[in-house]
NUVO-517870 format. One record per atom (N, C-alpha, C): residue in one letter; atom name; x, y, z. Coordinates in nm, 3 decimals. Layout:
{A; CA; {X; Y; Z}}
...
***
This chain:
{X; N; {3.869; -0.350; 6.629}}
{X; CA; {3.788; -0.305; 6.743}}
{X; C; {3.659; -0.257; 6.684}}
{X; N; {3.551; -0.305; 6.734}}
{X; CA; {3.419; -0.275; 6.679}}
{X; C; {3.325; -0.227; 6.793}}
{X; N; {3.351; -0.245; 6.917}}
{X; CA; {3.263; -0.211; 7.022}}
{X; C; {3.339; -0.174; 7.153}}
{X; N; {3.260; -0.125; 7.249}}
{X; CA; {3.325; -0.088; 7.374}}
{X; C; {3.393; -0.197; 7.450}}
{X; N; {3.339; -0.323; 7.433}}
{X; CA; {3.403; -0.433; 7.499}}
{X; C; {3.536; -0.464; 7.430}}
{X; N; {3.555; -0.451; 7.307}}
{X; CA; {3.683; -0.460; 7.236}}
{X; C; {3.777; -0.358; 7.284}}
{X; N; {3.734; -0.233; 7.294}}
{X; CA; {3.810; -0.126; 7.350}}
{X; C; {3.863; -0.142; 7.486}}
{X; N; {3.773; -0.193; 7.572}}
{X; CA; {3.811; -0.226; 7.708}}
{X; C; {3.924; -0.325; 7.716}}
{X; N; {3.900; -0.432; 7.638}}
{X; CA; {4.007; -0.538; 7.630}}
{X; C; {4.148; -0.484; 7.588}}
{X; N; {4.139; -0.406; 7.478}}
{X; CA; {4.262; -0.338; 7.431}}
{X; C; {4.324; -0.253; 7.532}}
{X; N; {4.257; -0.170; 7.611}}
{X; CA; {4.309; -0.093; 7.712}}
{X; C; {4.380; -0.175; 7.819}}
{X; N; {4.316; -0.278; 7.854}}
{X; CA; {4.383; -0.364; 7.957}}
{X; C; {4.513; -0.438; 7.901}}
{X; N; {4.512; -0.460; 7.770}}
{X; CA; {4.638; -0.514; 7.711}}
{X; C; {4.746; -0.415; 7.720}}
{X; N; {4.709; -0.284; 7.688}}
{X; CA; {4.807; -0.175; 7.696}}
{X; C; {4.858; -0.160; 7.840}}
{X; N; {4.767; -0.169; 7.941}}
{X; CA; {4.810; -0.167; 8.085}}
{X; C; {4.915; -0.281; 8.115}}
{X; N; {4.871; -0.399; 8.071}}
{X; CA; {4.967; -0.512; 8.095}}
{X; C; {5.104; -0.491; 8.033}}
{X; N; {5.106; -0.428; 7.909}}
{X; CA; {5.236; -0.409; 7.842}}
{X; C; {5.323; -0.310; 7.922}}
{X; N; {5.264; -0.206; 7.979}}
{X; CA; {5.346; -0.112; 8.058}}
{X; C; {5.382; -0.152; 8.198}}
{X; N; {5.314; -0.258; 8.251}}
{X; CA; {5.341; -0.309; 8.384}}
{X; C; {5.429; -0.435; 8.383}}
{X; N; {5.486; -0.466; 8.264}}
{X; CA; {5.568; -0.573; 8.237}}
{X; C; {5.713; -0.550; 8.292}}
{X; N; {5.754; -0.624; 8.403}}
{X; CA; {5.879; -0.590; 8.473}}
{X; C; {5.996; -0.632; 8.392}}
{X; N; {5.977; -0.706; 8.281}}
{X; CA; {6.086; -0.757; 8.200}}
{X; C; {6.133; -0.667; 8.093}}
{X; N; {6.065; -0.555; 8.077}}
{X; CA; {6.093; -0.449; 7.973}}
{X; C; {6.224; -0.372; 8.003}}
{X; N; {6.304; -0.341; 7.904}}
{X; CA; {6.413; -0.250; 7.929}}
{X; C; {6.358; -0.114; 7.938}}
{X; N; {6.447; -0.015; 7.974}}
{X; CA; {6.397; 0.119; 7.989}}
{X; C; {6.343; 0.171; 7.850}}
{X; N; {6.419; 0.138; 7.743}}
{X; CA; {6.384; 0.178; 7.609}}
{X; C; {6.244; 0.125; 7.572}}
{X; N; {6.225; -0.002; 7.598}}
{X; CA; {6.099; -0.075; 7.567}}
{X; C; {5.988; -0.015; 7.643}}
{X; N; {6.013; 0.017; 7.778}}
{X; CA; {5.910; 0.075; 7.867}}
{X; C; {5.864; 0.208; 7.808}}
{X; N; {5.972; 0.284; 7.768}}
{X; CA; {5.941; 0.420; 7.715}}
{X; C; {5.847; 0.409; 7.588}}
{X; N; {5.882; 0.318; 7.505}}
{X; CA; {5.809; 0.292; 7.381}}
{X; C; {5.662; 0.253; 7.416}}
{X; N; {5.648; 0.167; 7.516}}
{X; CA; {5.510; 0.112; 7.555}}
{X; C; {5.434; 0.235; 7.616}}
{X; N; {5.497; 0.317; 7.696}}
{X; CA; {5.431; 0.427; 7.749}}
{X; C; {5.381; 0.522; 7.649}}
{X; N; {5.468; 0.555; 7.550}}
{X; CA; {5.422; 0.647; 7.437}}
{X; C; {5.307; 0.578; 7.362}}
{X; N; {5.305; 0.451; 7.334}}
{X; CA; {5.187; 0.381; 7.273}}
{X; C; {5.069; 0.392; 7.360}}
{X; N; {5.085; 0.367; 7.488}}
{X; CA; {4.970; 0.383; 7.580}}
{X; C; {4.907; 0.511; 7.586}}
{X; N; {4.994; 0.618; 7.578}}
{X; CA; {4.939; 0.755; 7.571}}
{X; C; {4.865; 0.784; 7.451}}
{X; N; {4.913; 0.726; 7.332}}
{X; CA; {4.837; 0.747; 7.211}}
{X; C; {4.715; 0.673; 7.220}}
{X; N; {4.707; 0.548; 7.271}}
{X; CA; {4.593; 0.466; 7.273}}
{X; C; {4.481; 0.531; 7.362}}
{X; N; {4.533; 0.592; 7.475}}
{X; CA; {4.437; 0.663; 7.563}}
{X; C; {4.364; 0.779; 7.507}}
{X; N; {4.446; 0.853; 7.419}}
{X; CA; {4.383; 0.969; 7.347}}
{X; C; {4.279; 0.912; 7.246}}
{X; N; {4.309; 0.811; 7.176}}
{X; CA; {4.213; 0.756; 7.080}}
{X; C; {4.094; 0.705; 7.155}}
{X; N; {4.118; 0.631; 7.260}}
{X; CA; {4.008; 0.569; 7.343}}
{X; C; {3.912; 0.681; 7.390}}
{X; N; {3.967; 0.793; 7.440}}
{X; CA; {3.884; 0.895; 7.487}}
{X; C; {3.791; 0.942; 7.375}}
{X; N; {3.833; 0.958; 7.258}}
{X; CA; {3.756; 0.995; 7.143}}
{X; C; {3.654; 0.891; 7.113}}
{X; N; {3.686; 0.770; 7.118}}
{X; CA; {3.591; 0.654; 7.083}}
{X; C; {3.486; 0.659; 7.195}}
{X; N; {3.520; 0.676; 7.314}}
{X; CA; {3.423; 0.678; 7.427}}
{X; C; {3.331; 0.796; 7.411}}
{X; N; {3.378; 0.912; 7.380}}
{X; CA; {3.290; 1.038; 7.365}}
{X; C; {3.191; 1.006; 7.240}}
{X; N; {3.250; 0.946; 7.137}}
{X; CA; {3.159; 0.911; 7.020}}
{X; C; {3.057; 0.809; 7.060}}
{X; N; {3.088; 0.716; 7.150}}
{X; CA; {2.993; 0.620; 7.202}}
{X; C; {2.883; 0.681; 7.291}}
{X; N; {2.932; 0.782; 7.364}}
{X; CA; {2.839; 0.848; 7.455}}
{X; C; {2.734; 0.931; 7.365}}
{X; N; {2.787; 0.991; 7.258}}
{X; CA; {2.703; 1.073; 7.170}}
{X; C; {2.596; 0.978; 7.100}}
{X; N; {2.642; 0.858; 7.060}}
{X; CA; {2.553; 0.760; 6.990}}
{X; C; {2.445; 0.716; 7.089}}
{X; N; {2.483; 0.685; 7.212}}
{X; CA; {2.388; 0.648; 7.318}}
{X; C; {2.293; 0.755; 7.340}}
{X; N; {2.332; 0.883; 7.366}}
{X; CA; {2.245; 0.995; 7.394}}
{X; C; {2.146; 1.016; 7.267}}
{X; N; {2.198; 0.992; 7.150}}
{X; CA; {2.109; 1.010; 7.028}}
{X; C; {2.004; 0.903; 7.032}}
{X; N; {2.036; 0.783; 7.060}}
{X; CA; {1.935; 0.671; 7.070}}
{X; C; {1.827; 0.705; 7.179}}
{X; N; {1.880; 0.747; 7.291}}
{X; CA; {1.787; 0.781; 7.403}}
{X; C; {1.698; 0.900; 7.364}}
{X; N; {1.758; 0.995; 7.296}}
{X; CA; {1.681; 1.114; 7.256}}
{X; C; {1.569; 1.070; 7.150}}
{X; N; {1.611; 0.987; 7.058}}
{X; CA; {1.512; 0.935; 6.958}}
{X; C; {1.391; 0.861; 7.028}}
{X; N; {1.428; 0.782; 7.121}}
{X; CA; {1.325; 0.710; 7.199}}
{X; C; {1.243; 0.801; 7.279}}
{X; N; {1.304; 0.891; 7.357}}
{X; CA; {1.231; 0.979; 7.447}}
{X; C; {1.124; 1.065; 7.373}}
{X; N; {1.159; 1.114; 7.251}}
{X; CA; {1.069; 1.201; 7.180}}
{X; C; {0.989; 1.132; 7.066}}
{X; N; {0.996; 0.991; 7.069}}
{X; CA; {0.907; 0.908; 6.983}}
{X; C; {0.954; 0.911; 6.840}}
{X; N; {1.075; 0.943; 6.802}}
{X; CA; {1.120; 0.924; 6.673}}
{X; C; {1.169; 0.794; 6.631}}
{X; N; {1.193; 0.704; 6.733}}
{X; CA; {1.233; 0.575; 6.697}}
{X; C; {1.117; 0.473; 6.721}}
{X; N; {1.064; 0.430; 6.620}}
{X; CA; {0.946; 0.333; 6.637}}
{X; C; {0.994; 0.177; 6.630}}
{X; N; {1.125; 0.166; 6.652}}
{X; CA; {1.182; 0.027; 6.659}}
{X; C; {1.247; -0.005; 6.546}}
{X; N; {1.254; 0.072; 6.432}}
{X; CA; {1.325; 0.038; 6.319}}
{X; C; {1.472; 0.087; 6.303}}
{X; N; {1.521; 0.162; 6.410}}
{X; CA; {1.654; 0.215; 6.412}}
{X; C; {1.743; 0.123; 6.495}}
{X; N; {1.836; 0.048; 6.434}}
{X; CA; {1.919; -0.054; 6.504}}
{X; C; {2.015; 0.015; 6.599}}
{X; N; {2.053; -0.054; 6.701}}
{X; CA; {2.151; -0.011; 6.805}}
{X; C; {2.288; 0.000; 6.729}}
{X; N; {2.350; 0.113; 6.746}}
{X; CA; {2.480; 0.139; 6.672}}
{X; C; {2.576; 0.020; 6.709}}
{X; N; {2.651; -0.018; 6.609}}
{X; CA; {2.744; -0.126; 6.617}}
{X; C; {2.840; -0.115; 6.746}}
{X; N; {2.888; 0.000; 6.772}}
{X; CA; {2.985; 0.018; 6.881}}
{X; C; {2.922; 0.003; 7.013}}
{X; N; {2.780; 0.008; 7.023}}
{X; CA; {2.718; -0.006; 7.145}}
{X; C; {2.671; -0.143; 7.177}}
{X; N; {2.678; -0.233; 7.077}}
{X; CA; {2.637; -0.377; 7.094}}
{X; C; {2.731; -0.462; 7.175}}
{X; N; {2.664; -0.551; 7.239}}
{X; CA; {2.739; -0.651; 7.309}}
{X; C; {2.772; -0.763; 7.203}}
{X; N; {2.885; -0.822; 7.233}}
{X; CA; {2.929; -0.943; 7.149}}
{X; C; {2.814; -1.047; 7.151}}
{X; N; {2.770; -1.087; 7.035}}
{X; CA; {2.675; -1.196; 7.019}}
{X; C; {2.532; -1.154; 7.039}}
{X; N; {2.506; -1.028; 7.070}}
{X; CA; {2.369; -0.969; 7.089}}
{X; C; {2.316; -0.938; 6.957}}
{X; N; {2.175; -0.942; 6.948}}
{X; CA; {2.114; -0.909; 6.829}}
{X; C; {2.084; -0.760; 6.832}}
{X; N; {2.001; -0.705; 6.739}}
{X; CA; {1.974; -0.566; 6.720}}
{X; C; {1.864; -0.521; 6.810}}
{X; N; {1.798; -0.601; 6.888}}
{X; CA; {1.686; -0.563; 6.971}}
{X; C; {1.735; -0.466; 7.068}}
{X; N; {1.661; -0.356; 7.077}}
{X; CA; {1.701; -0.254; 7.171}}
{X; C; {1.688; -0.291; 7.317}}
{X; N; {1.776; -0.258; 7.403}}
{X; CA; {1.768; -0.291; 7.547}}
{X; C; {1.640; -0.220; 7.602}}
{X; N; {1.580; -0.279; 7.699}}
{X; CA; {1.459; -0.227; 7.759}}
{X; C; {1.478; -0.079; 7.811}}
{X; N; {1.587; -0.037; 7.854}}
{X; CA; {1.601; 0.102; 7.899}}
{X; C; {1.610; 0.197; 7.790}}
{X; N; {1.618; 0.149; 7.657}}
{X; CA; {1.602; 0.240; 7.547}}
{X; C; {1.474; 0.218; 7.472}}
{X; N; {1.385; 0.159; 7.545}}
{X; CA; {1.253; 0.147; 7.480}}
{X; C; {1.226; 0.018; 7.403}}
{X; N; {1.318; -0.077; 7.406}}
{X; CA; {1.305; -0.204; 7.337}}
{X; C; {1.216; -0.298; 7.411}}
{X; N; {1.199; -0.419; 7.349}}
{X; CA; {1.119; -0.522; 7.415}}
{X; C; {0.971; -0.490; 7.421}}
{X; N; {0.927; -0.408; 7.331}}
{X; CA; {0.784; -0.377; 7.333}}
{X; C; {0.699; -0.485; 7.282}}
***
């Protein structure tokens, strides 16, 4: 998992696992425990992503980023290059 899109996909896979009607009670309990752990980790990853985004926005707002600071890996879209999105000051 390298970015928010991967995290989102993984969370939906966990949701699919706990909504599987074919699971035994023991299997369901195990999947629920896994989902709870995944959720805790996902919350930390999301908070870290929010901090990375706020940092990029702060650098742009106060003129510290003249275009040579790449977008953090976790904030990139799959297949996108390092060009900053326009709302972060890119595309100049």
